N, C-alpha and C positions, 0 to 999 in steps of 0.2 A: 335484626336486619344484617346485611352481608358481613359485618365484622364480628358478629356474635354467633355463638354455637347454638343452633336449633336442635333441641333433642325432644324426642317423643316421651315426655315424662308421664308416668303412670298417674292418671287422674283419679282423685278420691272417688269412692263409690257413690257419694252423694250426688255427683254429677253424671252418673252413668247413662241416664235417659236422654240427656240433652247434649252431651259432648260429641265432637267429631269422632270418627272410628280411629282407634289406635293404630298406629303403623304395623304393629305385631298382628293385628287382625285384617290388615288391608287386603291381602291376596284372597283370604277366604270370602270376604264380603264382595270383592270384585268378581269372583267366580259365580256367585249367586246372582250378581247384577246382569252379567253378559248373557246369562241363560234365561233372562226374563224376556218373553216375548214382546211386552209392552215397551221395554227399553230399547230393543231393536227397532220397533216401529217408530218410535220418537227420533232415533238417530237417523233413520232413512227418511223421515219427513223433513228433517232440518238439513240433512246431507244426502240428497237423493242418489248421487253418483258414487257414494263411498263403497270400497270393497269391505263388506262387513266382516268377512273371515279375517282379513289382514287387520282390521281395526280391533277386533276382539283379541287377537294375538298380541297386539301392541298393549292393550289395556292389561293383559294378564302378565305382561313382562315387567310392570311397574309395581314397585314394593312400598312406596310411601306417598303421603299427600303432597309434599312439596314437589316431588317429581311429577305427580299427576297434574299440578298446576302448570309446571314448566313444559312438560312434553306433550300434554293433551289439551288443557284449557287455554294456555297461551296461544298456540297455533290457531285454535278454533276461533278465538276472540280476534286475533289478527285478521282472520278471513272475514269475520263479521264487520270489522272496521273497514276493510277494503270494499265489501259489498253493500253495506247498509249505511255507511257514514261518508262524509267528505274529509274525514280525518279526526283523529283524537289527539288533542294537545293537552299538556298539562303544565302547571306551574306550582312553585312552593316546595319542591322536594329539598331545597336548600335549607329549609327550616328543620328538617328531620335529622336526628342524631342516629347514625347507624347502630350504635350500641344500646339504643333504647327501644322500648315498646310503646305503642300508642293505642288509645281508643279513638279511632277515627269515626266522627259523628257527622253525618251528611243530610242534606235534604234529600227527599225520596220521590224520584220521577218514574223509575222503571222498576218492576218487580224483581227482575233478574239481573239487569246490567249495571245498576248503580255501582254495587260492590265489585262486579266483574271488571268494569272498566277502571275502577280505582285500582284494583289488583294488577290489571294490565299495565297501567301507568307506573306502578311501583316496580314490576319486573323490568320494563323498559329502561328504568333508572338504576338497575342493579341492586334493588331492594327486595326483601323477602315480602311475600303476600300475607294478608290478614286472614284470620278466621272471621266468619261472616255470620251474623245473627239473621235467622230466617223464621217466620211465623209458622207455627204448626198447622194453620189453616190452609197452607199451601201444599202440604204434605198429603196430597189427595190419595196417593198410591204408596204402598210399602217400598216399592223399588225407587220411588222419587226420595224418600227419606234416606235410603241407602246411598243414593247418588249423591245428595247434598252433604251427607256426613263423610263421604269419601273425599268430597271437594271442600274440606276445611269449614263446614258449617256447623253451628250449634243452634239448638232449637229454643225459640221463644214461645212458650205455651200460651195459647189464645183460647178464648171462649171456655174459661173454667169459672167455677163458683167463686164467691168472695173470699172464703178461707183458702181455697186452693190457689187463688190468684196471689195472695200475700205469700204463701209458701213457695210458689213458683217464682215470685220476684226476689225473694231471699236467696233462692237456689241460683238464679240467673245472676245476680249481682255478685255472689260468691264466686261463680265460674269465671266471670270476666276478670274480677280482681285476681283469682288464681292464675288465669291465662297471662296476665300482664306481668305479675310479680314473680311466679314460679316457673312457668313455661317460657317466659320471655318472648312471647308471640304478641303481635299486635292484633286488634279486633276491629271490625267494622259494625256499626249499628246505625240505623236510621233514626233521625231526630223525632219521629212519631211513628205510632202504629199505622200502617197502611200508608199509601201515597197521599200527598196533598193534591187532590184532584184538581183545584183551582190554582195550584202552585203558590198558594200563600204559605210559605214555608215558616212554621213556628214550632219550636221545640216543645213537646209535651212535658208538662210539669211532672207527670207520673213517671217519665222516663228518668229524669234527673233524680227524683226520689229513689227509684229502683237502683240507680248506679251508686247511690250514697249509702245503701244499706250495709255493705260490707266495708272492712278496712279497719284501721286502727286510729285513735284520736278522734278529734271532732269531725263534724260533716265535711268542712272544708278539706281537711286532711284525708278523708275517704275519697274525695273526688279528685284531689291532686295526685293521689296515689296511682291513678289509672291514666294519667297523662292525657287529657281530653285535647283532641285536635280537630277542629272543625273543617269540613270539606264542603266546597260549593260545586255542584254538578249542573252544568249548563248544556242542554240539548237544544240545537237549533229548531228542530221539530220534534214533536212527540207523536210517534205513530198511533198511540192510544187516545189522542185527543178527542176524536168523534165517539169513541166508546165511553169516555169519561162524560162527554156531553149528553150522551144518550142516558146514562146512568142518573145524571142530574134531572133530566126530563121525567124519567120514570119515578123518581123519588118525589118529584113535585106532584106528580099525578097521584101517587100512592106512597105515602110517608113510610109504609110498612114494607116497601120493596127491598129485596135482598138479592144480591147476585147469586148465581148458581156456581157449582164447582166448574162446570163447563165454561162459564164466563171467565173465571179466574184462568183457566188453562188457555182460553183463546187471547186474553189480555197478554199472557206470557209470551205466546207464539208471536202475536202481533208486535209487541215490543222488541223481541229478539230479531225478527226477520224482516222488518220494514224499515223505510227510510227515516233516519234521524238527523240528516244534514250534518253540520259540524258539532262536535262535542268537546267541551273543555272540562278538565278536572283541576280545580283550584284548591291546592292544600294550603291552609292558613297556618300562621305561626301557632304552635301549640299554646294553650291557654294558662299553663301553670304560673308563668311569671305575672300575667295580669291578675289572676285569682289571689296569689299570695300577696300581691301589693294593694289589693283593693281595700278601700276605706269603708269596710263593713264590720258589723259586730259579729264576730265568728261564733258567738254563743247563741245567736238568733238563727235557728235553723231555717225558718221560712225565708228571711232576708238573704241568706246564703244561697239557698236553692234558686230563688228568683233572680239573684245577681248571676249565678252560673248560667241559667237558662237564657237570660237576655245577653249575656256575653257571647254564647254560641250563636244565637239569632244574628246579633249584630256583625259577627265575623262572617257568617254564611251570606248574609245580604250584601255586605260590602265587597264580596269577591266574586260576585256573579260575572260572567262574560255575556255581554249582550250582542245580539244579531239584529239586522234590519226588521225581522218580523216582530221583535219585542217592542221596538219604537213604533212600528206601524200599527200594531195592536193597541198600544197606548193611545195614539192619536185617533184611531178609529173609534175606540171606547168613549173618548171624551170629546169627539168631533172637534178636534184641535189640530194644529199643525206645529205643536211645541218642539217636536223632534224631526221636522221635516228635512233638516239638514243631515239626518242620520241615514237616509234612504233615497233612492231614485223613484221617479214615476214608474219605471219598469219593475222595480222591486215592489212597489205598492200594488201594481195590477197583478203581479205574480202572486202575492200573498192573498189578494182577493180570489184569484182562481183556485189557489190551494184550499182555502176555507170552503169554497163551493164544492170542490171535488170531495173533500173529507165528509161534509154533511150529507153528500149523496150515498155515502156508505152506510148510513144509519139505516138498519133493516127493521123499520117499525112500519105497521100500517096506519093509515089515516092520519099522517102527520100534517098538521095545519101550518098555515103561515106563521101564526104565533109561536107554534112549537119550534119552528126553524129559527125564527128570531131569538127565541130563548136560548137555543143550543149555540147559536152564532155568538151571542153575547158571552156565554160561558167559556167558549173557546177563546175569545178575546181576552177574558180575565186570566185564563191560564197563561197565555203569552205575555200579558202586561203586569201581573201581579209581582214578578221578581223585579221589575223596574220600579214599581210603586214602593216596594220594600227597601230597595237600593236608595231611592231618593229620601225616603223617611229616615234610614239609618245615617245617611250622609248629612242630613239637617241637624242631627244630634251629636256630630262629631265636634 
């Protein structure tokens, strides 16, 4: 972070296919990217008034990934904050030691913006940004892979066979440990593969197993080596809520239903460009002190992994920021007025209107009243589950 020297350390060849692009190769890859017609089309779609020639010249003047974050991505994200949110707030940076690197692990709401908004918050507080884990399933075009690797992303291999999956997990764990220990850079990774579409944020056991594969000493030592730091992302509104409800409906009707590449692209576009209301990034106290003082048998790998997973979940659940819509959704779902003091009649009616307008966006034929009721319930779950999890975690304190 800002008191430590960030160097573009040469990464061992074993990580060559997943690591971000080295700074020494930055310009060559940027030249390839700006000549890609689909990249230009994407930029103009998001920024229709941009002077493309001037923008390309600016991109070609940049020589490293950190400057790309500060000079290109930060202004873009500030523009998104202004146009698509009512403000991004953050808390918890006082827990971070600027001389250390962290594995930030967060709940997963938006395909693109979760890590981006965390990085923006770090920049606003004078800290270095993170390298970002991104699933290979999202790299639909080769230029997208080039872009994300220029943007400090490393690749999580998806949809591979059992043997390949184990090899990929070992490689990924090794890379994360290398990045923290040798490159002295922080990383971000979601607590689960894919977004929690119902917002029931639970860390996948397989993720913690993967993180524990590399390192020295016992399993707990492997995990404390990478300095786990939970992050709670709270969006007032999820622009993709109706798309997630639609997907739930389609899977209910056909358990074999799978989204297309175009669906993923549209979800990314929707999440980036549409209203998110207020956004809060809560960085929790890093877990090392809790883990090292835990009353657990360090020789029992299963117990250690479960303890770490539960510690991450508890931290994320207790650090949500709630908005009127979360309380309203809870009361709607339970036909109660338990949280009636947390919102006004006007806010209640406003959320009802919001739900109605979102469901109108579902582009399916022959939607029945039962279908609408099901999707309505699923959206209520999306907005109320963080509150459910908070109350459950609070009861165990």
